[in-house]
C-alpha positions, 0 to 999 in steps of 0.5 A: 500499500503506497510502497516504493517499487524502486527502493534505494539500492544503497539501503540494506532494508527488506524493501527489495524482497517486498518489491519482488513479492509485489511484482509476483502478485501483479504477475498473476493478474497480468499474464504476459500477452502473446502476439496474435500471430503466435496465439493462432498457433496454439490449440484450444484449452478445454477446462472441465470443472466438477462442482455441485450445481444442485443439491445441498452444496449448490451455494459452494458450486456457484461460488466456484463457478463465479470465481473461475469465470472472474479469473477467465474474464480478467485473463481475456481482458488482458489477453484478448487473442490467447483468452479466446483459446480457453473454454470452461465446461461445468459438470454437476455432481449434484452434491453427491460424491457418487456422481462426481466420478461420472461427471469427471468421465464425461468431461474427459471422455465426451467433452475432451477436457484437457484438465479437470478442476474440482471438486468441493468435498474431500470425497468427491475430489477423491473420486475425480482424482482417481479418474484424472490419474487413470486417464493421465490428465492433470487435476487441480483441487482447489478446496478439498484435498483428495484422500487415500492412495490418490493423494500423492498421485503425479497428476493431482495438485492440491491447493487446499488447506486440509481439515487437519491443518485447519484444526491445528490453526484453530488450536493455536488460535484458542491457546495462544490468541484467546488463552483458552485452556478447556474445549469441548469437541462436537462432531456431526452425525457420520463425522464428516469433519473427523480430521478437523476435530483430530487436528484440533485435539492434537494441536490443542493438547500440544499447547497445554489444552484439555479436551473435556469430551468429544461428543457425536451429535444425535440425528435430529436438531432438537435432540442435538441441542438437548444433548449439548445443553445437558452436557454443558449443564453438568459442566457448568462450574466456572472452574471446569466449564469449556472455554470453547466448543469446536463444532465439526459440522458442515455449514447448514446443520451447524448454522441451524444448531448454532442458532438454536443454541444461542436462542436457548441461551448458550453463550460458549464460544463456538468455532468451525471450519472453512465449510462455514465460509460461504455467504449462504452460511453467514446470511442464515443468521440475519441480523440476529445475535449469534454470540462468540462464533468464529470460523477458520479459513485459508482466505480472508477478504480483509487480509490486506494483500494487493491481489486479495484486495483486487479480487475482492473488489472485482467480485463485489462489483460484479456479484454484489456481495463478498466472495467466500473462500471457495470463490477465492480458491477456484479463482486462483486455480484458474489463475495458476492454470492460465499462467501455466498455459501461457508459459507451456503453450500446450494442451498435451498432458505432459507439457501442461502437467510440466508447466503446472509443476513449474508454478512457483510464487504465483499470486492469487486472491487467497495467497501466493502459490507454489503447487506441489502434487498431493499434499496441502500447502503449508501456509496461513489460515485466518480466524474470523468472527461472524457478526450477523447480517452477512458479514465477518470480521478478521480476528487473527492470522495463524500459521499452519506450520508445525 
């Protein structure tokens, strides 16, 4: 912000390194234009996106689509001839992991996509990763890393801050920023975020915290609230009551439970994962008071980085709302891919994969990226308070490194 991009060469300060960082950020949004004559010789790049456009996760799918389209529109505005060579095809997996495989196969076999981007959940991403690896086609996983054997395959690149890393970040925030010493872990039925809970439990214990209990919720909403109320009533003494609740549940069930708990007078701080980082989740609270409720995410519009601010401003102007983490990460997946496409100027699997492997310090909305196959990148996470009325406030930036 107003920093001199031409520092005095006699200075021994850190300005040159900051200058390089700003230039790297600018590069991600200003990909070098290719002369028209050369662009005509480059084949068309077909990008296949597997996202949930229907079902319970459809709001995340909308975020993903908008983020990708914004990145492509920006690219076309700066590289008109080259941008005409890129097309995104979206395929709905209906919020079901079982349909993600079919969606990926359709994009590769019928639409002849050169690369896949997706999906939104770890289970769906794992299905897509298996298809991509078998077909020997690149896959960029923006928000949910694949699990199991496909996690380390050579054709899969993960941008995700994994559930376990998010749990570690929350543990650091709780112990170091808030000085909380006692926690209650609450997991949704089926434990969809078990790694998030496990990461928190391990990290919190390493920092001297105590997990008082690890509850699995009943099926119905009222039964869940009653279950929690009973436990909290039995542990209500100021010297032994939990300082916080880690709620390992996805957006919709978590929002319903939090509202009900607050209406019944439960004031204990509640923290959740980046599955809550969507306008649809925050909007469910309206203007109501939701107490001390927070989420962890790999993206914050208030982070203050040049590329982050530029993205958030552009997104607001086009869609009339703030972007969430999913929009930012799918946007950055396209930025990385387009950068690799310009450098490699090929759509064949091996050259395109090589260009992706050479994606170093590519700045985007959610940070500066260097892709690595399979593993989640070690980077910062942000803890944000949910204010109500569709807004969040940045509380803390936490490193996810051990």
